[in-house]
C-alpha positions as CSV (number, residue, x, y, z in Angstrom):
1,X,-2.7,13.8,-9.6
2,X,-4.3,13.7,-13.4
3,X,-7.5,13.0,-14.9
4,X,-7.6,10.2,-15.8
5,X,-6.4,8.5,-12.0
6,X,-8.5,10.0,-9.8
7,X,-11.3,8.9,-12.1
8,X,-10.1,4.9,-11.5
9,X,-10.4,5.7,-8.2
10,X,-14.2,7.1,-7.9
11,X,-14.5,2.9,-10.3
12,X,-12.4,1.6,-7.7
13,X,-13.9,3.1,-4.7
14,X,-17.6,2.7,-5.9
15,X,-16.8,-1.6,-5.9
16,X,-15.6,-1.2,-2.6
17,X,-18.4,0.6,-1.4
18,X,-20.4,-2.3,-2.8
19,X,-18.2,-4.8,-0.7
20,X,-18.2,-3.8,2.8
21,X,-21.5,-1.8,2.2
22,X,-20.3,1.5,3.0
23,X,-22.2,4.1,1.6
24,X,-20.7,6.7,-0.1
25,X,-19.8,7.2,-3.9
26,X,-16.5,9.5,-3.9
27,X,-16.3,11.3,-6.9
28,X,-13.4,14.2,-7.9
29,X,-13.7,18.5,-8.6
30,X,-11.3,18.7,-12.1
31,X,-10.2,22.2,-11.5
32,X,-6.7,21.8,-11.9
33,X,-5.9,18.0,-12.7
34,X,-2.0,18.4,-12.5
35,X,-1.7,20.1,-8.5
36,X,-0.4,17.8,-6.4
37,X,-2.4,15.6,-4.6
38,X,-0.4,16.6,-1.0
39,X,-2.2,20.1,-1.4
40,X,-5.7,20.4,0.3
41,X,-8.6,22.1,-2.8
42,X,-11.0,23.8,-1.8
43,X,-13.2,23.6,-5.1
44,X,-16.0,25.8,-5.4
45,X,-19.0,24.6,-7.4
46,X,-18.7,24.7,-11.3
47,X,-21.7,25.2,-13.4
48,X,-23.8,21.8,-14.3
49,X,-23.4,20.9,-17.7
50,X,-25.0,17.7,-19.1
51,X,-22.0,16.9,-21.0
52,X,-19.5,17.9,-18.2
53,X,-19.3,15.6,-15.1
54,X,-19.3,17.1,-11.5
55,X,-16.5,16.4,-9.4
56,X,-15.5,17.0,-5.2
57,X,-12.6,18.3,-4.2
58,X,-9.1,16.6,-4.0
59,X,-10.1,15.9,0.0
60,X,-13.3,15.1,-0.1
61,X,-11.4,11.7,-2.0
62,X,-9.1,11.3,0.8
63,X,-11.2,11.3,3.3
64,X,-13.5,8.6,1.4
65,X,-11.0,6.9,1.2
66,X,-9.7,7.2,4.8
67,X,-13.7,6.0,5.5
68,X,-13.3,2.9,3.3
69,X,-10.4,1.7,4.9
70,X,-11.5,2.0,8.6
71,X,-14.8,0.5,7.4
72,X,-12.6,-2.5,5.8
73,X,-10.0,-2.2,9.0
74,X,-13.8,-3.5,10.8
75,X,-14.8,-6.2,8.5
76,X,-10.8,-7.5,9.2
77,X,-11.6,-7.2,12.9
78,X,-14.5,-9.3,12.2
79,X,-13.5,-12.4,10.6
80,X,-10.3,-11.9,12.3
81,X,-9.1,-14.6,9.1
82,X,-6.2,-15.2,12.0
83,X,-8.5,-17.1,14.2
84,X,-7.7,-20.0,11.2
85,X,-3.8,-19.5,12.6
86,X,-1.2,-19.7,15.3
87,X,-0.4,-16.1,16.2
88,X,1.1,-14.1,19.5
89,X,-0.3,-10.7,19.4
90,X,-2.6,-7.8,21.3
91,X,-2.9,-5.2,18.7
92,X,-4.0,-5.7,15.0
93,X,-1.5,-3.6,13.1
94,X,-4.2,-2.7,9.7
95,X,-1.4,-0.1,8.2
96,X,-1.3,3.6,8.4
97,X,-0.3,6.6,6.2
98,X,-2.1,8.6,3.1
99,X,-5.0,7.4,1.9
100,X,-4.6,8.1,-1.8
101,X,-0.6,7.5,-1.6
102,X,1.1,7.6,-4.6
103,X,3.4,5.2,-3.5
104,X,2.5,1.8,-1.3
105,X,5.4,0.0,0.8
106,X,4.0,-4.0,1.8
107,X,6.0,-6.4,4.3
108,X,5.0,-9.4,6.0
109,X,4.2,-8.4,9.1
110,X,3.6,-6.4,12.2
111,X,7.3,-7.4,15.0
112,X,7.4,-7.3,18.9
113,X,6.7,-3.2,19.1
114,X,4.8,-3.0,15.5
115,X,2.2,-5.2,17.9
116,X,2.9,-3.6,21.0
117,X,1.9,-0.2,19.4
118,X,-0.3,-1.6,16.8
119,X,1.8,0.5,14.0
120,X,3.4,-0.7,11.3
121,X,7.6,-0.7,11.2
122,X,8.4,1.6,13.9
123,X,10.6,-1.1,15.7
124,X,14.5,-0.8,14.3
125,X,13.4,-2.2,10.7
126,X,11.0,0.7,11.1
127,X,13.5,3.2,11.1
128,X,15.7,2.2,8.8
129,X,12.1,1.9,6.6
130,X,11.1,6.1,7.7
131,X,15.7,6.4,6.5
132,X,14.9,5.2,3.4
133,X,11.5,6.5,2.3
134,X,13.1,10.1,3.7
135,X,16.1,9.4,1.4
136,X,13.6,9.2,-1.8
137,X,12.6,12.9,-0.5
138,X,9.6,11.8,0.8
139,X,8.1,11.6,4.4
140,X,5.8,8.9,6.3
141,X,2.8,10.8,5.8
142,X,3.6,11.2,1.9
143,X,3.4,6.7,1.7
144,X,0.3,4.3,3.0
145,X,2.5,1.2,5.0
146,X,1.0,-2.1,5.6
147,X,1.7,-5.7,6.2
148,X,0.6,-9.0,4.6
149,X,-0.2,-10.1,8.7
150,X,-1.8,-8.1,10.2
151,X,-1.4,-9.8,13.6
152,X,2.5,-10.4,15.3
153,X,3.6,-14.4,14.6
154,X,5.3,-16.5,17.4
155,X,8.8,-15.2,17.3
156,X,8.1,-13.5,14.3
157,X,8.0,-16.1,12.3
158,X,8.3,-15.6,8.4
159,X,4.1,-15.9,7.5
160,X,3.3,-19.6,6.2
161,X,1.8,-19.3,2.2
162,X,-1.4,-20.7,3.7
163,X,-1.7,-17.5,6.3
164,X,-1.2,-14.7,3.7
165,X,-3.6,-16.4,2.1
166,X,-6.1,-16.0,4.4
167,X,-4.8,-12.7,5.4
168,X,-4.7,-12.1,1.7
169,X,-7.9,-10.4,0.2
170,X,-7.7,-7.6,3.1
171,X,-4.3,-6.2,1.9
172,X,-5.2,-6.9,-1.8
173,X,-8.7,-4.0,-0.8
174,X,-6.0,-2.3,0.7
175,X,-4.7,-1.7,-2.4
176,X,-7.7,-1.5,-4.4
177,X,-9.0,1.5,-2.1
178,X,-5.5,3.3,-1.9
179,X,-4.5,2.4,-5.7
180,X,-0.7,3.7,-5.8
181,X,1.3,4.2,-8.5
182,X,3.4,1.9,-7.3
183,X,4.4,-0.5,-4.6
184,X,7.7,-1.6,-3.3
185,X,7.2,-5.1,-1.8
186,X,9.5,-5.7,1.4
187,X,10.9,-8.9,1.5
188,X,9.8,-12.6,0.2
189,X,7.0,-13.0,1.4
190,X,5.1,-10.2,0.1
191,X,6.6,-10.3,-3.1
192,X,5.6,-13.5,-3.3
193,X,1.9,-13.0,-2.9
194,X,1.7,-10.0,-4.9
195,X,3.1,-11.6,-7.8
196,X,2.2,-15.1,-7.8
197,X,5.6,-16.7,-7.7
198,X,8.0,-19.2,-6.0
199,X,10.7,-16.6,-7.2
200,X,13.3,-16.1,-4.9
201,X,14.0,-12.4,-3.3
202,X,17.6,-12.4,-5.5
203,X,15.9,-12.9,-8.8
204,X,12.4,-10.8,-8.0
205,X,14.7,-7.7,-6.9
206,X,15.7,-4.4,-8.7
207,X,13.0,-6.1,-11.7
208,X,10.0,-4.0,-11.9
209,X,7.2,-6.6,-12.1
210,X,3.3,-5.6,-11.8
211,X,0.8,-6.2,-9.3
212,X,-2.2,-8.3,-10.7
213,X,0.7,-10.3,-12.7
214,X,0.1,-11.5,-16.1
215,X,-2.3,-14.3,-14.9
216,X,-3.9,-12.7,-12.3
217,X,-4.7,-15.0,-9.1
218,X,-8.0,-15.7,-7.7
219,X,-8.6,-13.3,-5.5
220,X,-8.6,-10.7,-7.7
221,X,-10.5,-9.1,-9.8
222,X,-10.8,-4.8,-11.1
223,X,-7.7,-4.1,-11.1
224,X,-6.1,-1.6,-13.7
225,X,-2.3,-3.0,-13.8
226,X,-0.1,-1.4,-11.2
227,X,3.8,-1.5,-11.3
228,X,6.0,-3.2,-8.2
229,X,9.5,-3.2,-7.6
230,X,10.4,-5.7,-4.9
231,X,13.5,-5.5,-2.6
232,X,14.9,-6.8,0.4
233,X,12.9,-6.0,3.4
234,X,14.4,-3.7,5.8
235,X,15.5,-6.3,8.4
236,X,17.2,-8.0,6.1
237,X,19.1,-5.5,5.4
238,X,20.0,-4.8,9.4
239,X,21.1,-8.4,9.3
240,X,23.0,-8.0,6.0
241,X,24.7,-4.4,6.8
242,X,27.0,-4.4,3.6
243,X,27.3,-1.8,1.5
244,X,26.6,-4.2,-1.7
245,X,23.7,-4.6,0.2
246,X,22.1,-1.4,0.6
247,X,22.7,-0.1,-2.5
248,X,21.1,-2.9,-4.4
249,X,18.0,-1.6,-2.1
250,X,19.2,2.1,-2.9
251,X,19.4,1.1,-6.6
252,X,16.1,-1.0,-6.0
253,X,14.3,2.5,-4.7
254,X,15.9,5.1,-7.2
255,X,14.3,3.1,-9.9
256,X,10.6,3.7,-8.2
257,X,11.7,7.5,-7.7
258,X,11.9,7.4,-11.7
259,X,9.1,6.4,-12.3
260,X,7.1,8.6,-9.9
261,X,9.6,11.7,-10.9
262,X,11.3,12.5,-7.2
263,X,13.8,13.8,-6.2
264,X,16.5,12.6,-4.0
265,X,16.3,14.3,-0.3
266,X,19.7,16.1,0.1
């Protein structure tokens, strides 16, 4: 991870701390900016210089991001935006993965298995998503996975525009904290919400967009643009399990791999 992105994370985490009342302002020890994020850096104190900023280790930054996400989860529970619409839930399915992930996947809402376990994408669609992630040369622990809604809709219904609007601020803050280098939106609700559009998935998928969109959403401020690749939801792929559908999704993911410099797993 390069220094500009780390510096941006510092600024964004500071903004999150002000919003949530979290008592930390993370920073980082530059050392070797090209060292992979997955490596734990045991930084030694650097000489203090009036011109050189002092930063803490990457693992401290990850701990700060994890704390910010937990604070945001508690804020969501306290606010309970889902009380304003009908749900059929037993668990809050907030999200999971690397709090400093380079890549974030965003779906629409938890299903029955997700509601039972409190984890996103663990049912049949989640098992397919795991295969997609593995094909990109990554593991589930290397990415961050979340949904637009944090509670299960009755009968796994598609989130309405109003439901998505009520839950959007918490998702947007998750994105701010994680600060991924790219986002893959899975299905129409997530794609339309992040891109501020009503276009169909057929027109959106396979084409790079950005979050926030060129005309920012009213709820979004203080973001650097993040590339977004919309693609079909794994549940849709399972329903339309044809070679053509699978190839389209793989083509979308290959564009993400090219952007991030990833290599397909043999």
